[in-house]
C-alpha positions, 0 to 999 in steps of 0.5 A: 703757806702752801709747800712749794713743789721741789725744782728741776735741774738737768745734768748736762756737758759745759757745751750745753750751758749757753743753750740752757741758760735762760731755764738754769737761771729762772730759780738757780736751778741745780745743775750737772757738769758731766765734763769730767768723764771724760779723761782728756778733760781731767788731763787738760786746764781744769781751771780755764773750763772752769772760769768758762763755766761761771762766765757762762752762768753770771749771777747762778747761785743754784747747787752746782755738781759734776759726774765723777769719771766712771769709765773704766775706774772700778771702785772695789778694783782688788789690784792697788795699781788699778786702785792708784789710778782710780783715786787719782782719776777721782782727785782730779775731778775734785779738783775741778769741783774745786775750779768751779765751785761744785758742792756734789760730785756723782761717784758710781757704787762699787756693787757689781756682783752676781747672785743675792748680796742681802747681808752687808757682812758676808764675805763669801757673798764677796760684799765684805772685801768689795766694801772694804776695797772701794772703802779703801780707794774712795777714803783720800777723795773723801777727805779731799772732799771735806777740805773743799766742801763738796758731797761725794753722792754714790749712785746705784747702778747694778745695786740690788738691795738699797740697805748695802748701798745705804750700809756703804754710805753710812760706814764713811761716817760723814756728812759729806758722802750722801746717797744717790738714787738714779730711778732709771737704773733702780727701775731696770733693777726692779724689772729685771731682779726683783729689786725695790721699786724707785720709790723704795730706794728713796725711802730707805735712804732717808736722810741720807739721800742727797742727789736723784738722777730723773731718767725714765725707761721700759726697764728693759734698757739704760734708755735715759728717755725724758720722764713721761717716756717709759714706765716709771711711776712718777707720783710714787716716786715724788711723794717718797721724796717729798716723805723723807724731807732731805732737799736732794738734788733733783737732776735730769740726766738724759741722753737726748739732751734736747728733752730736757725741757720735754721731761721738766714739761711733763714733771711740772704738768703732773704737779710735782715738780717746777 
């Protein structure tokens, strides 16, 4: 029997779920709800929104997750008052995860440093401080995530070295903290900063890889184009995903939500997914 190709899912606001219901239910694709990135959603009625989402997907048994809040919320905040706000927002988002039955939540990497922080234990480069601050900030969310069975996936953003982020993920020593590779972010940093290409990020994550954001780009900016519209090497990426055998959630995260069918079709026609 030949090995099945990986199933492709998508990220979208809950308002778009009814439009993609049939596609999502076809094989129970991975789904990522983006609503919790908006502060008003976090301060609103979580349970009613969660019920609406569940009602819009009758019979859905796929892997459901959310994108956690990130705008203006630095994970490595030095100011303890800012740290409290970040913790509050992460915990609010996890309340939503529990209400909707989500089993993953995306959290952005804390590393936003100038220079070339190769060594994770070099405080003179800022990594030591950033790592400690981010771990302190994230710890309450990790404990809450473990309680509700929701995995926090730490997404590469401005990161240059995959092993720095791998070290951060591993430091929690929790099966509920895993790594997320946004292939567009990785490719931009590869283009501009000499970072490894996306497939190497996947290989360095290895068994810690829990989640992949699929988007294409020209390497100039964070385009979030449909796969096939940019310059990313998709064959190498999916070969790496296959080789690490981590079964990550594969999520199309596109700026134009109407392009989800186009991006999915491209990956299917390339023989990379289904």
